[in-house]
N, C-alpha and C positions, 0 to 999 in steps of 0.2 A: 457588630456589637463587641466592644472590647471587654476586658475583664472588669473594668469599673462600671461599664454601662449595664451589666447584668443586675447590679444592685437596684436599678430602677424597675426591674421586672420581676425579680424573684425575692422571696422572703428568706432572711438569714437569721431569724430570731431564735429558732429552735434547732435541735439536732436533726439533721436530715439523714445522715449516715452515722449510726452508732458503731459501726465496724466497717472495715474495708471489704469491698466486693470485687477487688482486683487482686490477682494472685501475686503475693510478695515474692514467692519462689521464682516465678517467671521474670519478674522485675529484676531481681538480684542476679539471675543467670544472664540476662541481657546486658546488664551494666558490667558485671564482673568485678573482681577485687579492685578497689581504688584507694590504696593506702595513702594517707596524707591529702586526699582530694577534698574539694568542696562539692557537695551534692545538694541539689534542690529538689524538693518534692511538694506536690500539692498536699495540703494538710489533711483534709477530710477528718477521719477519726484517728489518724496517726499511725495505724498499724504498719503501713508501708514505709513511712519515715523511720520507724523503729527498725524495720527489716534492713534498711540501708545501712544502719550502724554495724551490721555484721560484715560489711565490706571494708571496714577499717578506715573510713574517711576521717579527715581532720575535723570536719563539721558537716552536719546535715541541716539545711534550712528548710523548714516546713511552713508554707504560706497558705493562708486561707482568709477569704473575705468575711467568713462567719465567726463571730466571737463564740457562738455555741459550739462549733466544731473545734475551736481551740480549747474550749473547756473540756471537751472529750479527750483531747490529747493530754492536757494537764492532769486529768484524773489518772491516766496511764503512767505519767511520769511520777506521780505520787505512789501509785500502786506497785510499780515494779520493785523498788527497794524495800517496801513494807511487807509484801506478801510472798510466801513461798510459791513455787510454780503451781502447785495444785490449787492453792487458795486463789491465785490470780485467775485460773480457769473457771473457778466457781463464781467469782465476782463478775467476770465478763459474760457468763452464761454459756460458756463452752461445755461445762459439766453441770449436772443437777446439784443443787445446794439447798440446805435449810438454814444457812447462817450468813446469807448475803448482807443482812442488815448490820451484823457485827463487823463483817469484813469492810463494808462501806464506811462505817464509823472510823475504823482504824485508818483508812486511806484519807478520809476527809480531814482528819486531824493533821495530816501532813500537807494539805493543800493551802493555798492562799485564801483569804477571806472571800474574794469574789468567786473563785471556783467552787468553794464549799457552799456558798449561797446559791449558786446556779444549780448544783446537784441535789440539794436538800429537798426541793419540791418533787424531784424525780425518784425519791426513795422507794415508794411503793412499786413503781415500774421496774426499778433495779431489782428489788426483791423478787418480783414475779418473773422477770424476763432476763435478768443480767444487764450489766452496764452496756454490753454489746447488743442489746435488743430493744433499746428505748427510742431509736430514731424513727422517723416517718417511713423510711424505706423498709426497715425491719417490721414495722406495723403492717405495711402493705403485704409482705410475705406471710405474716401471721394471719391476716385476714384470708389470704389464699389457702393457707394450710388448714385452718380450722373450719372454714365454711364452704370453700369451693372444691378443694381436692377430694373430700369425702364423697362428693356427688359423682365423681368420676372413677376413683380407685379406692379400694378398701385398704385397711391397714396392712394386711398380709402382702398385698401387691407392692405397696410402698416400701415396706421393709425388705421384700425380696429383691427390690431394685439394687440393693447394696450387697447382694450375694456375689462373691468373686466369680467371674466368668471369663472365658476367652473372648476375643474380638467377635468371633462368629456367634458365640452365645449371647453377647450383649446385643448384637444386631437382631437376633431372633427374639429376644425379650422385648425389644422396642417394637418390632413389627407385630408380634403375636399377642402381647399382653398390655403394652403401654400406650401405643399410638392408636387408640380407639377413636371413633367418631366423636364421642363425648369429650375426650381429651383435646381433640383438634378444635372443637367448638369453644371449650374453656380457654384455650390458648388465644384464639382470635378475639374473645371478649375481654378477658381479664388483663391480657398483656397488650392491649391496644394503646395507641398514643393517648387517647382520652382518659382511659382508666389509669394508666401509669402516671400521667400528668396530675390527675386529681388525687390519687391515693398514695403515690410513691415519690416520684420526682416532681419538681415544680414544672408546670406547663412551659414556662419560659425557656427551660433547658432544651426544648425540642424545636425552637424557632428556626434553627438552621440544620435540622436533621431531615434528610430526604429518605423516601422509601417507607415500606411498612415496618413498623416497630415489632408487631407480632410475628411477622415472617422472619425478621432478624433473630428474635428470641427463639423461634422454632429451630432455626439453624444452629444456634448455640446450644440448645438443649440436646439436639441430636449429637453434637460434638461431645457434650458432657456425658451422655448416656452410652455412647458407642465408641467413639475414638479414644476416650480416656476411661479409666476405671472408676466408676461411681463411688466405690468403697473408700477411695483415697481422696475424695473431693470434699473438703470441709464446708464449702459454700452450698453444695447440693444437700449435704446433711442438714444444714441449718434451715434451708428453704422448706424441705420436706418433713423434717423431724423436730426442728426447733432447737437444735444444739449441734455441736461439731462432731459428736461421736468420737471415734478413735482417731479421726483425721483432724489435724489442726492447721490453721493458717501459719505461714512461715515464721512470723515473729513470735508465735506462741509455742513453737516446738521446744521440747525440753532442752535440747542442746544449745538453744539460743538464749535461754532465759538469763543465765548469769552473764553471758557475754554482753548482751544488750544492757543489762543493769550496770555493768562497769563503764559503759560509754554514754550514759544518759546526758552527761554534761556537754557532750558534743552536739546535742540537738538544740537548735535555736528556732523559736516560733516567731512568725511575722504575721501581724494582722493586716493583710493587704493582698495584693495581686502578684502574680508571677512577674508582671512588668515592673512592679515596685522593687522586687528582689533584683531583677536584672539591672535596674537603674543604679543600684548601689554596689553591685558585685561585678568583678571582671575576670574571675578565675574559676568558673564553674566547670567541673569535669564531666558531669552527667545530670540530666534532668528527668524527673518523673512528672509528666504533665497531665496524666490521667486523661479525662475527656474534655478538657477545657475548650478545645476548638469546636466542639459540637454546638456550643452556644455563642459562637463568634461569627460575625459577618466576615465576608472575604477580606475586606479592608482591615478589620480588627485582627483577623488571623495573620495577615501579612505583617502588620505592625508588631504583634506579639512575637512572632517567630524571628523577625529581624532583631528585636531586643534580646531574645534568647541567644542568637548567634553572636551578637556583639559582646555579651557577657560571658561567653564560653572561652575556656582556656585553649589556646592554639595547641595543636599536636596531632599525631596520627589518630584518625578515627574520631576526632572531636568536631562538633559536640555529639554526645550520645543522648538520645531522648527516647522515652518509652511512653 
């Protein structure tokens, strides 16, 4: 299944991801500084495309099949120059706020008519959850946080997860307090392929994924709780607490706010596939392809990767993809 074939199986009418669930810091570290380069990113909610601007490229092309996901990016493009850093965090849901309606009004006045019309029906959801909390995937985590997690762990245990500890301390916390039989049962049920397909991602996105989804999630959770420090993980904060806490995704870190704002004119949006971008570009220095190969057949994978290689700029280490 190629990038275009997924449109026959999955819905793209609503925002699926209202924020990025892939670490922009890891992405930027992998690609490294690219002054003057052309970089290509899957669009999604736009956070990682914005992160790529910190690498000083000449342009970043963000492509997505979903007009809804492009509307999520356009909201950010309007919000960045309009709002101060703290206001942006409130609007997105990274921080609590009682003024999201007013902040949204300010941003929508800077948007084109189609984008403003798309977001207006989502006003109540933005006020309640932030613009970064209105997607289907965020709703999936909200269901987990509100109704499922309390059956397994109390608020004190959840908050204590974010207490700074040594590696050995994190290992002990996982084994002695977190990884209970109730937690393992919840993991197997809520993060199964069926549940995630119905409530979070589209089932079509799992067509070419092999192995147990819940087992993979269990391995990633162990990595997040033990191998890395939970108190520094913004994504874990949002899943378990509903906001980013003191940890922030790469694009939303204070030091990056003004820099990204000065480079917004370097970001180009494409309503289409990675193959569409590759067909019209021949000098790409690096690619952020996210998980697109998970929903491609082997033939589609090979065709897409061939197009990516053809569109990449020759040189040491090229192409770079993450």
